[in-house]
C-alpha positions, 0 to 999 in steps of 0.5 A: 230198599237201603237209601244213601246220602241225598240232598233234601229234594231228592229226600223229597222226591223218594217220599212222594213213590209208593215205597213200604220202607223202615228206616232204623238207625243207630244213634251213635253211628257217625256214618249216617248221623254225623253229616248234619252234625259235624259241629258236634264231632270237633266239639267232642259231643259225639259219644256219650260217656264211657265213649271216646272224645276226639282228640285234635287230629280226629277233629282236623279230620272230621274238619275237613269232611265237614268242608266236603259236604260244601254246606250240602245237608245230608237227608234221608227220606221218610221217618225211621226208627232210632236204634237202641229203641230206648235211646240209651248208648247200650253197645259199645266196643269197651276196648275203644274208649280213650281219646285218641284217633285209633280208638275214635275212628274204631269205635265209628267203625263198630257203630256202623258195622253189620253185626252192631246193627243185627244186634240192635235190632235182635238179629243172628249175627253174621257168622264170627263177622269175618276171618282174624288174624291174631298172630303169626309164629314164628314172625319171621323167617325163609321162604319155604319155612313153616309158620303157624297162623293163629286166630279163628274164622278160618275154613278149608275154602279160605285163601292165605296170603302173604302181603301181596303173594298167595299161599298154596300150601295149608292145612287147618290143625284141630284146634282151628289155626293155619299150619302154613308154608311160606311163599316166596317175598321179600320185606315185611308183610301182612298175613291175612286170611280172606272167606266169603264173609271178607278178609281179616284185618291188619293187626300187629302181630300179624306181620312176618318178616321175610329173613328176618329180624322180627318186626317190633311190634307192641301188643300190651302195656300193664299197667294201662293207667298211672302216673308219671313214674309209674314202670310199665311193661310192655310186651310185643315182638322184635325187642333187641337187648341193645339200642332199643327206645320206648317213647309215650306219644313224643317223650322218651322213657328215661328208664328202659330196661330189656327182659326178654325180645318179647318183654321191656320195662319202661318208666312213663316220662312226665307229659305236658298234658298229664291227662291223657292217653299216649301210644307207648311205642317201641324205638329200634334205630329208625324203626318203630312199632306201628300204634294201635289201641292196644299200645295205649297208656292213660295218665291219671294226673300228678 
């Protein structure tokens, strides 16, 4: 039996019932634990190093959540078993450790995930944890064209959607990728796969643009940290040879060179805070690439 959020009176009532259950909880799972301790989350004390600290946006989000509970406390019935058993911070998503909104909320989701709990309990993990789309190639074209959807967790009984439009013409090749005929549609859509284990999350390279041009997406920066003045290689898609800019947070790079429609080089500009993680975005006119943990660059000081 899984108990949900309740007041102290509700928890006390459940304790009087003849129930036999052991409650196990991840020591760093903010979903069941933070309601009694939202102040600590706002003070960057939730995750010990090397976990991510909350930035200003995270502080504001949790301040809103704190107000929603209107002084009520989150109380669980009975005792509980903390996981990991030794109390150590022995599990985290190592790709989500920067002090950014995306990393912090991504770590919240990771700590609450079914497979994280199953791993802490020493149980078998769910197969693949659900389908994942890694990329679509090409990322633009017309209805009726052929695209390859790369990823994993696909099976013959899965469903494929281009935005709100289902795709009925596809096969799975020997490598496990989906080869699909693009259904009718307009604009830029997310390509997603659904199986009995769930629906693949939205990813930057999982977009398809009807009629083109390719969606503007940043998939990696190299190096991922350094000082102002460092030359950073930016990879992704939809980079035109002209009229393209690169932003490090809200500061524009003063030196941007085009290598190809999938690669740019830009010099990291100065920041008021020279020790912070920032999103690197590519701008083409009024269009900017969506942010994700893959585009983060960490300033290491002067």
